[in-house]
C-alpha positions in Angstrom: -105.6 -107.4 -4.4 -107.5 -110.3 -6.2 -108.8 -110.1 -9.8 -112.5 -110.2 -8.5 -111.8 -107.0 -6.2 -109.8 -105.4 -9.1 -112.4 -105.9 -11.3 -115.2 -104.4 -8.9 -113.4 -101.5 -8.3 -112.9 -100.5 -12.0 -116.6 -101.3 -12.7 -117.2 -98.8 -9.7 -114.8 -96.4 -11.0 -116.5 -96.4 -14.6 -119.7 -95.8 -12.8 -119.1 -93.1 -10.4 -117.1 -91.5 -13.7 -120.6 -92.0 -15.7 -122.8 -90.5 -12.9 -120.4 -87.3 -12.7 -120.7 -86.9 -16.4 -124.6 -87.1 -16.2 -124.4 -84.6 -13.4 -122.6 -82.0 -15.3 -124.8 -82.4 -18.1 -127.8 -82.3 -15.8 -126.3 -79.0 -13.9 -125.6 -77.3 -17.4 -129.0 -77.9 -18.9 -130.8 -76.6 -15.4 -128.3 -73.4 -15.4 -129.1 -72.7 -19.4 -132.9 -72.7 -18.3 -132.4 -70.6 -15.4 -130.4 -68.3 -17.8 -127.1 -68.7 -15.8 -123.7 -69.9 -16.6 -122.4 -73.1 -14.9 -120.3 -71.5 -12.6 -123.2 -68.9 -11.3 -125.5 -71.9 -11.0 -123.0 -73.9 -9.0 -122.1 -70.9 -6.7 -125.9 -70.4 -6.1 -126.3 -74.1 -5.3 -123.6 -73.6 -3.0 -125.2 -70.6 -1.5 -128.5 -72.8 -1.3 -126.9 -75.6 0.5 -124.6 -73.9 2.9 -126.5 -70.6 3.7 -125.2 -67.3 3.8 -121.6 -66.5 3.5 -118.8 -63.9 2.7 -117.7 -63.6 -1.0 -114.7 -65.3 0.2 -116.0 -67.8 1.8 -117.9 -68.4 -1.5 -114.8 -68.2 -3.5 -113.0 -70.8 -1.3 -116.2 -73.2 -1.4 -116.3 -73.0 -5.2 -112.3 -73.2 -5.7 -112.6 -69.7 -7.5 -110.6 -66.6 -7.0 -112.5 -63.6 -5.2 -112.3 -61.5 -8.3 -114.3 -64.4 -10.1 -116.9 -64.3 -7.4 -117.6 -60.8 -7.6 -118.8 -61.5 -11.1 -120.7 -64.5 -10.0 -122.2 -62.1 -7.3 -122.9 -59.4 -10.1 -124.8 -62.0 -12.3 -126.9 -63.3 -9.6 -127.8 -60.1 -8.0 -128.7 -58.7 -11.3 -131.1 -61.8 -11.7 -132.4 -61.1 -8.1 -131.2 -64.5 -6.6 -128.8 -63.1 -3.9 -128.4 -59.8 -2.3 -125.3 -58.5 -0.7 
């Protein structure tokens, strides 16, 4: 691989990592304003993007245990954001 290509890939990697860090900060701020924790917000985003799904499907999509998703759904239901 040429030095120029290696440099370009390294710069791209740095930009992607920077974007990801900024996105996490943004998501955390939005979740806080909405009165949710980041995991609840992430699950709400998945549901908003993909539509209705079972708790098991949400657990798989969010890479959480089904027990964790039960807690998330309890929070979101109490906030009036989802219904089971």
